N, C-alpha and C positions, 0 to 999 in steps of 0.2 A: 498391516496391508495398506498400500497407498489409497487415498480417497479417489473415487472414480470421478474423473472430470465429466462435466456435463455442459451442454450448450445452453446459451442464455434462453430464459423463458421456460425452462423445464424445471418443475419443482423437484428438489432432491429429497431423498429420503433422509429423515432426521439422523443426525449423527449419534454416535454411541453415547456421548454425554447426554444429549437430549433424551435418548431413550431410558436413561438412568434417573431422569428427573432434574438433572442439572441444566439450567437455562444457558443457551449460548450467549457469549459476550455481545454479538451483534447478529441479529436475524431480521432482514428486510424482505418484504414480499410485495411485489408490484408497485414499487415507489415511482410516482410520476409527479413532475413539477412543470406546470405550464405558466408562461407569462404572455398572455393574450395569445398571439398566433405562434409563439416560439415555444417548443417543447424542449426544455432544458434537460430533463430526465425522463426517460421513457421506459416504464415498467421494469425497474431494476430490482433484482434479487441478490442478496448477499448472505453468506453463511460464514461468519468468523467464529472459529471454534477455540476453546480454551487452550492456550499455549501456542497459538498461531502467531507467526510474524506474517501478516497478511498484507500483500501489496495491491493497492487500488490503482491500476496503471491505465494511462490514457493520455492522449495529446492535450494540450491546452485547449479549454472550450469543450471538452468531452463530457462534462457534468460531474466531475469528481467532487468539487468543493460544494456545489449545490446538494449533492447527495449527503455529504458529512453534515452540512447545516441541518437537513431534515433529520438525520440520525440523532443529532444533539438537541433537537427540539427548537432550534434557532428560527426556522421557517416551517410553515405548514405544508405538507405534501398536498397536492391536488388530489391524488389518489394513493392508495396503498398503506402499508403499516411498517413500522419499525420498532424492534424491541431491543433494549440493552439489558442483558441478564434477565430477560422475561418481562421487563417493565417498559411501557410506552412513554416517552419523554414528552409527547404532546398532552397526553392525558394526565400524567402524574407529576409533570414538572420536575423540580429539584430532586425529588425522591428517586426518580428514574436514573439519575446521574450519580447516585452513590457507587463508589468504586470505579468511576469514570473521570478521566482528566485528559488534558491535551490542548491543542490550539488549532484554530481554523485559520487559514491563510498565514498571518504573521503575528507572533506575540507582541503585545504593546505594554510599555512601562513608562513610568514617570522619568523622563530623561535627566531631571535635575536631582533626583534621588539616587542613593547608592543601591546596589543590587540587594544588600541585606535588607534595607528599609523597604524596598518594593515588596520583597517577599513577606516581611512582617505585616504589610498592609493586606496583602492577599490572604495571609493566614487568618487575619482578623476578620476579613470579609467572609471567609469560609466558616466561621464560628469560633475560631481560636481555641478549640478544645484542648484540655490537658495542661493549661496554666502556661504562664509566661516562660518558665525555665524549659519546659518540654518543647514549646514552640522554638525557642531559640536553639536548642539542641537539634531539632529537626532541620532548621534552616541551614545550620552549620553542616549537617549531613548531606543535605541535597546539593549544597554548593560544592562540597568535596566530591560527590558523585559526578558532577558535570565539569569538574576541574576549574572552578571559578573562585575557590577560596582565597587565593592571592589578590584577587580583584574585588572582593566582597564589599569593600568600603568605597570603592570608586563610583563615581556617578555613571549611570547606565548611558547617558548621552555620549560618553567617550568610548563606549564599547563598539567593537566591530560587529558586522552583521552576524557572523558566526557566533560571537559571544552572546548576542542577544538571542539567538536560536537556542543556544544551550541554557540561557537563563530561562527561556520559556519552558524548557523541559524540567528544569529545576522547579519552577512554579507548579508544574503539573504533578510532580512527585511528592510535593508537600503532603498531600492527602493519601499517600500510599495507594495508588490506584491498582486495581486488577486489570484494567483496560486503558491503554494509552492510545489515543487517536492523534495523529500528527499529519497535518496537511502541508505537503511538499517541504519537509524539514531541511533538505539539502539545497533548495533553490537559492541561487545567488552566492553560494559558498565557493571559495577557491578550492583547488584539489586537496590541500592539507585539511581544510575545513570539512570537506566532504568525507575524507578518511576518518577524521576524528568523530563526525557525527554518526557514521556507520559503526564505528567501534562502540560508541555510546549506546546505541540502539541495540546492538548485539549483547552488550553486557546486561541491559535491562531485560531483554528477552530471556537470557540465561538464568536470571533471578526469578523467572516465572511469571512476568508480566506479559499479558497478551497485547500485541501491537497491531494496530490498523494504521498503515501509512499510505497516503496518496502520493503519487509521483509520476512525472513524465520522463524520468531518467532511467533508462533501461539498466545501466550497470548498477545503480543503487538497488533496484528490485532484484536483480539477478544474484547480487551478493548477499542480501539480507533475507529474502523472503522464502518461505516454504510453500505458501499457497498464494494464489493471484486471482484477481478479476481484472480483465481487460475490458475497458469501456470505450466506446467510440460513438460520438454523436448522441450520447444519452442512453445507449444500450450497452448491456453486457454481452460481449461477443464470445467470452470464454470465462469459466470460473472453475478452478480446481487446483491440484497440486502442480507446482512448476515443473517437477520432474516429469509428470505425466504429460504436460504440454510439450516438453522437449522430445519426449519419446514419440509423440503423435507426428512430430515433424519428419520422422523417418530416420533411419540409421544410414549415414552417408560414409563414403570412403574416399580417400585420395590415394592415387597410385603413381609412383615414379618408376620408370622402367628403362631398360637398355634400349627399347625401341618403341616409342610411344605410338607411332602410326600403326605398327603391327598390333600392338596391344589393344588399341581402340577397336580394331577389327575383331579381335577375340572377345572383347567385352561385348560388343553389339551382337555377336553370334551366340553368346553363352546364355543358357536359360537361367532365369531368375535375376539377371542383371538389368537394372532400369536406369534411364536417364544418364547414359554414358556420354561424357563430353571431354573435350580436350581443351584445357584452359591455360592461362598464364602460369599457374603453379602445378601443372601436371593434369593427369586424368582424374576425374571424379565420377562417382556412380553411386547408386543406391542398390542395397541388397541385404538379405539376412546371412547370418554367419555360415549356415550350410552351403549356400551358393558361393560364398566368398572362398570357402575351402576348395570347392570344385573349380572355381576360377583360377586359383594359384597353380593347380595341376595343369589346367588347360594352357596357361601361359608358358609353363615349363615345356609342355609338349610342343608348343609352337616355336620354341627356341628364344623366348622372351625372358630376360632376367628381371627379377623384381628388386629394385633398389630401396623402395620404401612403400608400405601398404599400411595406412593409418586410418582408424575410425574417426569419424566426426559427427557429433550431434548438432543438430541445428541450434544455433544461438537464439537467445530470447529476442534479439533484434530482428532475425530472420522471421521468427514466428509472429512477432508483433506486427511487422509490416504486411505479412501474409494475411493477418486477420483484419487489419484496418486499412489496407491499401485501397485508394479510390474512394473512400467514404468522405474524406475531407472534412476534418473537424472545423466547426465554424466559430469565429470570434475568439474571445478569451473567456476566463472564468467569471467575468463580471456579468451578472445578469441584467437584462434590460430594465432600466428604472431603479435598480438597487446598487448603490455604491459597494466598494469592496469591503468596507468596514460596517456595513448596515445589516441589522438583524430585523426581520419582519415577522409578523404572526403573533398570535396570543395563545399561550398555553391554556389548556382546559383541565380542570380538575376531574376526579373520577365521577362527580356528579353532574358533569356537563357544564358547570359554571365556570367562567373565566377565573383562572388563578393568576399567580404572579406572571409578569411578562417573562417569556422564555430567556431573553437576554440576562435578566437579573438572576433567574433560576440557574442558568449556566455559570454565571460568575460566582454565585454563592456555592455552587458545587465544585468550583475550582477549575472551570473550563476557560481557557484563555480565548478571547474573541478578538480576531484581527481587526 
């Protein structure tokens, strides 16, 4: 059964996995981030479930990257909590990032080193478990997954943007994550690069990795994701199954007939037919299937022939603008006073004492920080 969509601010019943004792990959409640008078994130709830390809969708400046930084323990939330597989990254540091990998904003590498050497350094930073031979095998494996094996010995400084994005995913895959967090992975890619990135993410999801990806690109989310949260000006305006969101947009129909003027009169007089209009591409209206059947009989009785009658679900683009129109996202994802590559805040251990800086914890746990 499809997950029931819920409006923002309403606490959902815990999912079936949670009821069975398995912690959700991501569970956020009431996340807030304020910078003086600016509220970058305003009481966000997220529920990423095992096996999801979860789209965190919103315009630039909506609060997506700030939310991901809090989820990874890179910055401290002003209010609220977030857990990754039941662990709080602020309180538990690197331990909470076990099984988690990805990148925030853009992955960074040493440009004068090869892809393979960069991955060797990251593997060593992450503990380098398993010995040199097994590390080398895993590096070869992840380079093959992201289709960079032929360029493994080339300097990263000569890579295209799309190749660096794929290398970022390879770095995340080194530690065999259960949860992959990707911040705008297709931004700046050409159409071929976008296609390749979508195919790669879909392959990873098919292998059982839960994926949380932020994006402002509607086609990317529509093609990849099964569940979404739509965020605007720091607030979640919708969270739930993408299929449910599209159904909520209403079932629409487009009609081409032998006499559109007469057909429009019939549409407007027929019970159960709503929003009948005559546009550039024919007549359009909304109705359920029962009333559409009655309409076809009424058109025939009126001497109007049906040339085409096709159902049309609302597109994600239609629904996105319906939810966000007029709110006007402000600025960009760079928070006041914090550069795009800056991490702030201090992680706290379970006893309340400061532990390692969250940036170091994230790096040691295999999270790429842009």
